[in-house]
Every structure is written in C-alpha cells, then in structure tokens.
Residue frames as a rotation matrix with the C-alpha (Angstrom) as fourth column:
MET 1
0.587 0.809 0.000 0.00
0.809 -0.587 0.000 0.00
0.000 0.000 -1.000 0.00
SER 2
-0.438 -0.754 0.490 1.49
0.733 -0.615 -0.291 3.33
0.521 0.232 0.821 -0.99
LYS 3
-0.079 0.324 -0.943 1.15
0.778 -0.571 -0.261 6.40
-0.623 -0.754 -0.207 1.15
ARG 4
0.334 0.266 0.904 -0.34
0.825 -0.546 -0.145 9.38
0.455 0.794 -0.402 -0.68
ARG 5
-0.816 -0.569 -0.103 1.15
0.568 -0.753 -0.332 12.78
0.111 -0.329 0.938 -0.27
PRO 6
-0.313 0.739 -0.597 -1.21
0.479 -0.421 -0.771 15.46
-0.821 -0.527 -0.222 1.04
ASP 7
-0.334 0.149 -0.931 -1.16
-0.593 -0.801 0.085 17.26
-0.733 0.580 0.356 -2.31
GLY 8
0.707 0.699 0.110 -2.37
-0.404 0.526 -0.749 14.10
-0.581 0.485 0.654 -4.14
ASP 9
0.091 -0.773 -0.628 1.06
-0.970 0.074 -0.231 13.35
0.225 0.631 -0.743 -5.64
ARG 10
0.931 0.366 -0.004 1.36
-0.361 0.919 0.157 9.56
0.061 -0.145 0.988 -6.07
ARG 11
0.138 -0.944 -0.299 5.16
-0.374 0.229 -0.899 9.38
0.917 0.236 -0.321 -5.87
LEU 12
0.344 -0.075 -0.936 6.61
0.678 0.709 0.192 7.27
0.649 -0.701 0.295 -3.06
VAL 13
0.764 -0.083 0.640 7.27
-0.456 -0.770 0.445 8.96
0.456 -0.632 -0.626 0.26
HIS 14
-0.258 -0.919 -0.297 10.67
-0.184 0.348 -0.919 8.43
0.948 -0.182 -0.259 1.89
ILE 15
0.238 0.389 -0.890 10.36
0.681 0.587 0.439 6.63
0.693 -0.710 -0.125 5.21
LYS 16
-0.662 -0.544 -0.516 12.23
0.748 -0.440 -0.496 9.37
0.043 -0.715 0.698 7.09
ASP 17
-0.830 0.410 0.379 9.56
-0.268 -0.888 0.373 11.85
0.489 0.208 0.847 6.00
MET 18
0.228 0.945 -0.233 6.88
-0.205 0.281 0.938 9.65
0.952 -0.166 0.258 7.57
LEU 19
0.197 -0.200 -0.960 8.77
0.749 0.663 0.015 8.29
0.633 -0.722 0.280 10.56
GLY 20
-0.783 -0.605 0.148 10.10
0.397 -0.668 -0.630 11.59
0.479 -0.434 0.763 11.92
PRO 21
-0.463 0.666 0.585 6.72
-0.639 -0.708 0.301 13.21
0.615 -0.234 0.753 12.60
VAL 22
0.503 0.642 -0.578 5.34
-0.073 0.699 0.712 9.96
0.861 -0.316 0.399 14.05
LEU 23
-0.087 -0.627 -0.774 8.25
0.824 0.392 -0.410 9.68
0.560 -0.673 0.483 16.49
GLU 24
-0.863 -0.207 0.461 7.90
-0.002 -0.911 -0.413 13.34
0.505 -0.357 0.785 17.46
ARG 25
-0.015 0.951 0.308 4.20
-0.669 -0.238 0.704 12.85
0.743 -0.196 0.640 18.27
SER 26
0.600 0.266 -0.755 4.95
0.205 0.861 0.466 9.72
0.773 -0.434 0.462 20.31
GLY 27
0.949 -0.238 0.207 7.41
-0.291 -0.405 0.867 11.55
-0.123 -0.883 -0.453 22.59
ALA 28
0.528 -0.792 0.308 10.52
0.665 0.611 0.430 10.09
-0.529 -0.022 0.849 21.02
LYS 29
0.981 -0.089 0.174 11.59
0.051 -0.742 -0.669 13.40
0.189 0.665 -0.723 19.47
THR 30
0.517 -0.841 0.157 14.89
-0.762 -0.369 0.532 13.54
-0.389 -0.395 -0.832 21.36
LEU 31
0.099 -0.473 0.876 15.82
0.100 0.880 0.464 10.03
-0.990 0.042 0.134 20.24
TRP 32
0.672 0.213 0.710 14.97
0.707 0.100 -0.700 10.85
-0.220 0.972 -0.083 16.65
THR 33
0.937 -0.342 0.074 16.93
-0.311 -0.911 -0.272 14.12
0.160 0.232 -0.959 16.82
GLU 34
0.324 -0.853 0.410 19.89
-0.602 0.148 0.784 12.36
-0.730 -0.501 -0.466 18.43
ALA 35
0.263 -0.183 0.947 19.90
0.538 0.843 0.014 9.74
-0.801 0.506 0.320 15.66
ARG 36
0.867 0.084 0.492 19.88
0.471 -0.462 -0.751 12.47
0.164 0.883 -0.440 13.01
LEU 37
0.784 -0.612 0.103 22.66
-0.608 -0.724 0.326 14.29
-0.125 -0.318 -0.940 14.88
ARG 38
0.190 -0.726 0.661 24.85
-0.178 0.636 0.751 11.17
-0.966 -0.260 -0.008 15.02
ASN 39
0.478 0.071 0.876 24.25
0.751 0.483 -0.449 10.57
-0.455 0.873 0.177 11.33
ALA 40
0.882 -0.058 0.467 25.33
0.260 -0.767 -0.587 14.13
0.392 0.639 -0.661 10.44
TRP 41
0.840 -0.483 -0.248 28.20
0.112 -0.293 0.949 14.40
-0.531 -0.825 -0.192 12.94
ALA 42
-0.023 -0.944 0.330 31.23
0.700 0.220 0.679 13.62
-0.714 0.246 0.656 10.73
SER 43
-0.052 0.020 0.998 30.02
0.920 -0.389 0.056 15.88
0.389 0.921 0.002 7.92
VAL 44
0.882 0.408 0.234 29.33
0.274 -0.850 0.449 18.70
0.382 -0.332 -0.862 10.39
VAL 45
0.816 -0.577 -0.037 32.62
-0.219 -0.368 0.904 18.58
-0.535 -0.730 -0.426 12.32
GLY 46
0.366 -0.711 -0.600 34.90
-0.857 -0.007 -0.515 16.97
0.362 0.703 -0.612 9.72
THR 47
0.727 -0.038 -0.686 36.57
0.032 0.999 -0.021 13.57
0.686 -0.007 0.728 9.81
ASP 48
-0.361 -0.932 -0.036 39.63
0.139 -0.015 -0.990 14.74
0.922 -0.363 0.135 11.79
VAL 49
-0.556 0.241 0.796 37.55
-0.785 -0.468 -0.406 16.14
0.274 -0.850 0.449 14.64
ALA 50
0.519 0.849 -0.103 35.08
-0.783 0.520 0.340 13.22
0.342 -0.096 0.935 14.45
ALA 51
0.216 -0.532 -0.819 37.99
0.108 0.847 -0.521 10.83
0.970 0.024 0.240 15.09
HIS 52
-0.749 -0.618 -0.238 38.55
0.341 -0.053 -0.938 12.49
0.567 -0.784 0.251 18.48
ALA 53
-0.833 0.549 0.076 35.13
-0.407 -0.513 -0.756 13.84
-0.376 -0.660 0.650 19.46
ARG 54
-0.759 0.625 -0.184 31.79
0.248 0.539 0.805 12.10
0.602 0.565 -0.564 19.30
PRO 55
-0.220 0.765 0.605 28.28
-0.773 -0.515 0.370 12.89
0.595 -0.386 0.705 20.46
ALA 56
-0.987 -0.138 -0.080 27.44
-0.053 0.756 -0.652 10.93
0.151 -0.639 -0.754 23.61
ARG 57
-0.331 0.931 -0.152 23.85
0.940 0.312 -0.137 12.02
-0.080 -0.188 -0.979 24.30
LEU 58
-0.683 0.270 0.679 21.42
0.033 -0.917 0.399 14.85
0.730 0.295 0.617 23.80
ARG 59
-0.453 0.542 -0.708 19.57
0.880 0.144 -0.453 16.07
-0.143 -0.828 -0.542 26.88
GLY 60
0.490 0.652 -0.579 17.01
0.405 -0.758 -0.511 18.58
-0.772 0.016 -0.636 25.77
THR 61
0.971 -0.203 0.124 19.15
0.015 -0.466 -0.885 20.99
0.238 0.861 -0.450 23.79
ASN 62
0.399 -0.874 0.277 22.41
-0.843 -0.230 0.487 20.22
-0.362 -0.428 -0.828 25.63
LEU 63
0.824 -0.216 -0.524 24.72
-0.192 0.763 -0.617 17.94
0.533 0.609 0.588 23.65
VAL 64
0.590 -0.689 0.421 27.31
-0.421 0.182 0.888 15.99
-0.689 -0.702 -0.183 25.63
VAL 65
0.769 -0.441 -0.462 30.41
-0.403 0.225 -0.887 15.35
0.495 0.869 -0.004 23.51
HIS 66
0.792 -0.569 0.222 33.06
0.153 0.536 0.830 12.82
-0.591 -0.624 0.511 24.52
VAL 67
0.687 -0.662 -0.299 36.62
-0.657 -0.391 -0.645 13.67
0.310 0.639 -0.704 23.50
SER 68
0.724 -0.414 -0.551 39.66
0.274 0.906 -0.321 11.41
0.633 0.081 0.770 23.41
SER 69
-0.169 -0.865 -0.473 42.06
0.925 0.027 -0.379 13.56
0.341 -0.502 0.795 25.45
ASP 70
0.198 0.151 -0.968 42.52
0.662 -0.749 0.019 16.76
-0.723 -0.645 -0.248 27.43
ALA 71
-0.788 -0.542 -0.292 44.12
0.127 -0.607 0.784 18.33
-0.603 0.581 0.547 24.36
TRP 72
-0.750 0.573 0.329 41.00
0.462 0.099 0.881 17.57
0.473 0.813 -0.339 22.31
ALA 73
0.158 0.782 -0.602 38.80
0.979 -0.204 -0.008 18.94
-0.129 -0.588 -0.798 25.10
THR 74
-0.197 -0.327 -0.924 40.64
0.267 -0.925 0.270 22.25
-0.943 -0.193 0.269 24.74
GLU 75
-0.979 -0.201 0.034 40.52
0.072 -0.184 0.980 22.12
-0.191 0.962 0.194 20.93
PHE 76
-0.451 0.878 0.161 36.83
0.782 0.302 0.545 21.29
0.429 0.372 -0.823 20.89
ALA 77
0.041 0.434 -0.900 36.08
0.796 -0.558 -0.233 24.10
-0.603 -0.707 -0.368 23.34
TYR 78
-0.643 -0.348 -0.682 37.34
-0.092 -0.849 0.520 26.54
-0.761 0.397 0.514 20.69
LEU 79
-0.968 0.246 -0.055 35.11
-0.005 0.201 0.980 24.90
0.252 0.948 -0.193 18.06
ARG 80
-0.690 0.708 -0.153 31.99
0.556 0.383 -0.738 24.74
-0.464 -0.594 -0.657 20.25
ASP 81
-0.135 0.695 -0.706 30.12
-0.185 -0.718 -0.672 27.76
-0.973 0.039 0.226 18.87
VAL 82
-0.518 -0.107 -0.849 30.90
-0.848 -0.068 0.526 26.84
-0.114 0.992 -0.055 15.26
VAL 83
-0.972 0.150 -0.181 29.69
0.119 0.979 0.167 23.26
0.202 0.141 -0.969 15.83
ILE 84
-0.457 0.853 -0.250 26.47
0.416 -0.043 -0.908 24.49
-0.786 -0.520 -0.335 17.48
GLY 85
-0.149 0.372 -0.916 25.81
-0.628 -0.751 -0.203 26.77
-0.764 0.545 0.346 14.51
ARG 86
-0.698 -0.192 -0.690 26.45
-0.693 0.422 0.584 24.02
0.179 0.886 -0.428 11.96
LEU 87
-0.915 0.402 -0.028 24.30
0.391 0.869 -0.304 21.49
-0.098 -0.289 -0.952 13.82
ASN 88
-0.250 0.864 -0.437 21.43
0.190 -0.398 -0.897 23.96
-0.950 -0.307 -0.064 14.03
THR 89
-0.327 0.080 -0.942 21.76
-0.856 -0.448 0.259 24.75
-0.401 0.890 0.215 10.33
ARG 90
-0.849 -0.086 -0.522 21.54
-0.360 0.816 0.453 21.02
0.387 0.572 -0.723 9.55
LEU 91
-0.770 0.468 -0.435 18.97
0.589 0.784 -0.199 19.93
0.247 -0.409 -0.878 12.16
GLY 92
0.298 0.891 0.343 16.92
0.597 -0.455 0.661 23.05
0.744 0.008 -0.668 12.81
GLU 93
-0.311 -0.418 0.853 17.44
-0.260 -0.826 -0.500 26.21
0.914 -0.377 0.148 14.81
GLY 94
0.078 0.287 0.955 17.53
-0.966 -0.216 0.144 25.62
0.247 -0.933 0.261 18.56
THR 95
0.705 0.144 -0.694 18.23
-0.121 0.989 0.082 21.88
0.698 0.026 0.715 18.30
VAL 96
0.198 -0.721 -0.664 21.53
0.941 0.329 -0.077 22.35
0.274 -0.610 0.744 20.18
THR 97
0.823 0.102 0.559 22.03
0.005 -0.985 0.172 25.40
0.568 -0.139 -0.811 22.39
GLU 98
0.457 -0.684 0.568 24.86
-0.872 -0.220 0.437 24.14
-0.174 -0.695 -0.697 24.56
ILE 99
0.546 -0.378 -0.748 27.66
-0.092 0.860 -0.501 21.59
0.833 0.343 0.435 24.35
THR 100
0.697 -0.375 0.611 29.18
-0.644 0.048 0.764 19.95
-0.316 -0.926 -0.208 27.41
ILE 101
0.307 -0.696 -0.649 32.60
-0.569 0.412 -0.712 18.42
0.763 0.588 -0.270 26.79
ALA 102
0.693 -0.098 0.714 33.65
-0.595 0.481 0.643 15.32
-0.406 -0.871 0.275 28.71
LYS 103
-0.370 -0.868 -0.332 36.77
-0.929 0.346 0.131 13.20
0.001 0.356 -0.934 28.38
ARG 104
0.489 0.496 -0.718 35.94
-0.573 0.803 0.165 9.72
0.658 0.330 0.677 27.12
ARG 105
0.498 -0.290 0.817 36.58
-0.692 0.435 0.576 7.08
-0.522 -0.853 0.016 29.73
SER 106
-0.317 -0.656 -0.685 39.29
-0.891 0.454 -0.023 4.68
0.326 0.603 -0.728 28.69
SER 107
0.632 0.509 -0.584 38.57
-0.348 0.860 0.372 0.98
0.692 -0.032 0.721 28.72
PRO 108
0.640 -0.409 0.650 39.91
-0.636 0.192 0.748 -0.92
-0.431 -0.892 -0.138 31.74
PRO 109
-0.318 -0.845 -0.430 43.07
-0.947 0.306 0.099 -2.91
0.047 0.439 -0.897 31.04
SER 110
0.571 0.521 -0.634 42.53
-0.554 0.815 0.170 -6.55
0.605 0.254 0.754 30.06
C-alpha cells in the first residue's frame, strides 16, 4: 500500500519523511533528533575532529560530547560555537544550544 502525499502526488514517500513526525508525536523526538545528529556528525565537524570527538547524548538541547584527550577537550572548546551553529543549520534552529565536553573514559586494562 502506498502512502499518498497530502497534495495528491502519487510518488513514493521516503520513510524518514513519515517516521520523523510519528516519532515526534509519540514523545521520542529527542531520540529521533539524536539519531539524526549522530548521522550528520562527521560531515558537520569533519573527519579529523570526528575521530577524536563524538556525540554521547542529547539532553534537551544540551549535547554531551566525549573527546579522546585533554588536548582535544581544549581544541573542541574553541570549536563549540561553530559546531552548534552548523548542527542547528543542519537539524533546525535551537536543536543544540549548549555543548558539554567530557573526556571519554578509557577501557579498563585486560
């Protein structure tokens, strides 16, 4: 069964166009937004930064970013406002208003 577009257009609808609004109505908006954020992360920050900084979780509009070292915590602090701007351009204004930087915990020795 094909889903009709509101304007009567019979072309297929991409699942993300249907799933996003459904998840938002069901209260899963933050999870949906976080998934979109993770998907866009490397293209927003660049592959070099993405290798050392990754989104950990989104709490409201506060994004927690884990970094690989103290040096990257300092580097990312300088990039914070630019990253917020780029994320909001990609995901919608006000999606991220603050970034908290935390050093990634290292794995315990084997």
